[in-house]
C-alpha positions in Angstrom: -6.1 10.9 13.7 -2.7 12.2 12.6 -3.5 11.1 9.1 -6.7 13.0 8.9 -5.1 16.2 10.3 -2.1 16.0 8.0 -4.4 15.2 5.0 -6.4 18.3 5.7 -3.3 20.5 6.1 -2.0 19.1 2.7 -5.3 19.7 1.1 -5.5 23.2 2.4 -2.0 24.0 1.1 -2.7 22.5 -2.4 -6.0 24.5 -2.7 -4.3 27.7 -1.6 -1.5 27.2 -4.1 -3.9 26.2 -7.0 -6.2 29.2 -6.6 -3.5 31.8 -6.1 -2.0 31.6 -9.6 -5.5 31.5 -11.2 -6.4 34.7 -9.4 -3.3 36.4 -10.5 -3.8 35.3 -14.1 -7.3 36.6 -14.1 -6.1 40.1 -13.3 -4.9 40.5 -16.9 -7.3 38.2 -18.7 -11.0 38.0 -18.0 -11.8 34.3 -18.8 -12.6 32.1 -15.8 -11.2 28.9 -17.1 -8.2 28.9 -14.7 -10.5 29.1 -11.6 -12.7 26.4 -12.9 -9.7 24.1 -13.5 -8.2 24.9 -10.2 -11.5 24.3 -8.4 -11.9 20.9 -10.1 -8.3 19.8 -9.2 -8.8 21.0 -5.6 -12.2 19.2 -5.3 -10.6 16.0 -6.6 -7.6 16.2 -4.1 -9.8 17.0 -1.1 -12.3 14.3 -2.1 -9.5 11.8 -2.5 -8.0 12.7 0.9 -11.3 12.5 2.7 -12.2 9.2 0.9 -8.9 7.7 1.8 -9.2 8.7 5.4 -12.7 7.2 5.7 -11.5 4.1 3.9 -8.6 3.5 6.4 -10.7 4.2 9.4 -12.1 0.6 9.7 -11.8 -1.6 12.7 -8.5 -2.8 14.0 -8.0 -6.3 15.1 -5.7 -6.9 18.0 -4.4 -10.2 19.4 -5.7 -10.8 23.0 -2.4 -11.7 24.4 0.6 -14.0 24.0 -0.1 -17.4 22.6 2.0 -20.4 21.6 2.8 -20.6 17.9 4.6 -23.7 16.8 7.9 -23.0 14.9 8.1 -23.9 11.3 9.7 -27.2 10.6 13.4 -27.1 9.9 14.1 -28.5 6.4 17.2 -29.0 4.3 18.3 -30.8 1.2 20.5 -34.0 1.2 21.9 -36.3 -1.6 20.5 -39.8 -0.9 20.7 -43.0 -2.7 17.3 -44.0 -4.1 16.4 -47.4 -5.5 15.8 -47.2 -9.2 12.3 -48.6 -10.2 13.3 -50.0 -13.6 16.4 -52.2 -12.9 16.6 -52.6 -9.1 19.8 -50.5 -8.9 20.4 -47.3 -7.0 21.0 -43.7 -8.2 21.6 -40.4 -6.2 18.8 -37.9 -5.9 18.6 -34.6 -3.9 15.8 -35.0 -1.3 14.2 -32.5 1.0 14.5 -33.7 4.6 12.5 -32.1 7.5 12.5 -32.6 11.3 
C-alpha cells in the first residue's frame, strides 16, 4: 500500500511540474505543443506507475513455519596421490573432498 500511495504522490508532483512550465510558456506563444508533450509525458509516467503497482500486487507466498533444512555438505580441496593409468605409478592431483 505504501508503494501505491508514494507512486501516486510522485506522479502528482511530476504532472504538476510538467504542466506548469507549459502554461507559463503559452502565455507568450499561442501554440499548444508544450501542453500536448507534457500531457503525453504525464500520461506515460502515471500509466507506468499504475501498471507497476498492479504488476507487483500479486500473491505472496509464506512459509508455514519452521522446518528442518539440511546444511550443505562441507567440502575442501586436498592434494592426494592418484594411481596413474598408463604406467601403474602415482602422481599428485588436487581432489575435492566432501563430508
